[in-house]
N, C-alpha and C positions, 0 to 999 in steps of 0.2 A: 322870403328868407329861405335859405337852403341849408340843409343838414348834410354835413360831410360824412362820408363813409368812414366809420372809426377804424376799419381795417387798413385804410390807406394812410393813416397817420403814423408816422415813425414813432416808436416807443421813446419816451423821455429817457435820457441817459441820466443815470444817477451820478451826481457830483461826488467826487472823492471827498471824504470827511476832512475837515481842517484839523491838522495835528500841530504839535509843537508849542502849545500854549504853556505858559509858566505863570503860576499864581504867586504874587509877591505880598508878603505880610510883614509889616514893621511892628515891633513891640518894644517898648521902653523896659529896660531891665531895672527892676525895683529892688529896694532893700529886702523885701520879702523873698526874693528869688536867691539871695546870696547867703554865703556862709560868713563866719566872722572875718575872714580875710578880704571880704568885699567882692569875691568872685562868685559866679553862679554855681550853686550847689547842683551837682549833676542831675538829681531827680527832677529839679525845677525845669530843666530843658524839656522833659516829657510833658509837663503841664503847658509850657509855651507852645510846643509842637501840636498838642491837642487843640489848643485855641486856634492855631493856624488851620487845622483840618476843619474845625467847626465853621470858621469864617470862609474857607474855600467852598464848602457846601453852599453857604448862603450867598456869597459874592461871586464866586467862580463858577459854580454849577447852577446858580439861580434856584436853589431849593434848600430851604432851611433844614439844618441838621436836627433842630428841635422838632420840626414837622415830621421828619423821617421817623423819629422815635415816638412822638405822641399820636400822630395821625395814621402812620402805616405800621406801627408796632415793629419797627426794624431798628436794629442796632448794628454797629460796625466795630465789634471787638477786635482787638489786636491778637493775631495768632503768631506773629513772628516780628522781632524787633532787633535791629542792630544799630549801635551808635558808635561812631568814631569821633574822637575829640582831637583837634589840632591846635587850638589856641584858646586861652582863657577869655571869658566874657565878664566884664565888670559892671557893677552897679553904675547906672547912669548911661551906659551904652545903649544904642538902638540896635537891636538884633533884627536882622532881615532874614526871614525864611523864604527860600525859593522852592515851591512845591511843584514837582513834576511826576506824572504817572510813569511807572516803569513797565508794569504788566497789568492786563485786565483779563481775569479768568471768568468762569461761569458764575461763581458766587463770591469771588475774592478779587481784591486789587492790591497791588504793591505800588507804593510811591516813595519818592525820595524828597527829603527836606534837607536842603543845604543852608546852613546857618552862617551868616556873615555879619561882620561889623565893618562898615565901609567896604573896602575891597579884600579884606582879610577873611579867608575861609576859616571858621572856628569849629564847626562840627558838621557831620553828615549823619542823618538818620535814614535808614531803609526800613520801612514798616509795611507789613502785610496785614490787611484787615479783611474780615469776611462779613458779608451781609447775612444777618441772623434774625429770624423771627423771635421776638422777645417772649412770646408765650410758649412756643415749642422748644426754644433754645436750639433750633436746627438751622443749618445754612440754607439760604434761599437764593435764587438767581438775582443778579444785580437787576433792579427795576429797569425795564426797557426804556423808560423816559430819561433815566439818568445815564445809561450806558454811553450814548454818544457824547454826552457832555463830559463824562470822565475820559473817554478816549481822545477828546480834543487835547488832553494834557500829556498824551503819549508822545514820544519823539517824532519829529516830522520825517 
């Protein structure tokens, strides 16, 4: 058995991270989401969007949002939120959110949620959250194991 001289081995090239992923999340619009006219009452969109974020952590980032809170004592409170509404969404519709990362900072991330019914764009939410330690209530860096998973949702 021979041992190679490690100085003669070319350094491994680091592969470029994969980008451009989109997380798709379908939700049935229920009676409880709607006003008496049968259309989604606008604050209900924020609950639907938050459910999308929680499922993105679990299914898209492969790390439970609940574990982030319970095991790491980290929360992701909203620090900025913008909503634009283009079309009504009605009880019985299936609302599909497309989640894409827009920016990833040191302790914060901004993502876009595009809400559609079929091919019709109904709303767009631009949301910035910060990773915060729940005991100190101070911003903390995005955990290094989650950062590349989040960055995979940045534009290609």
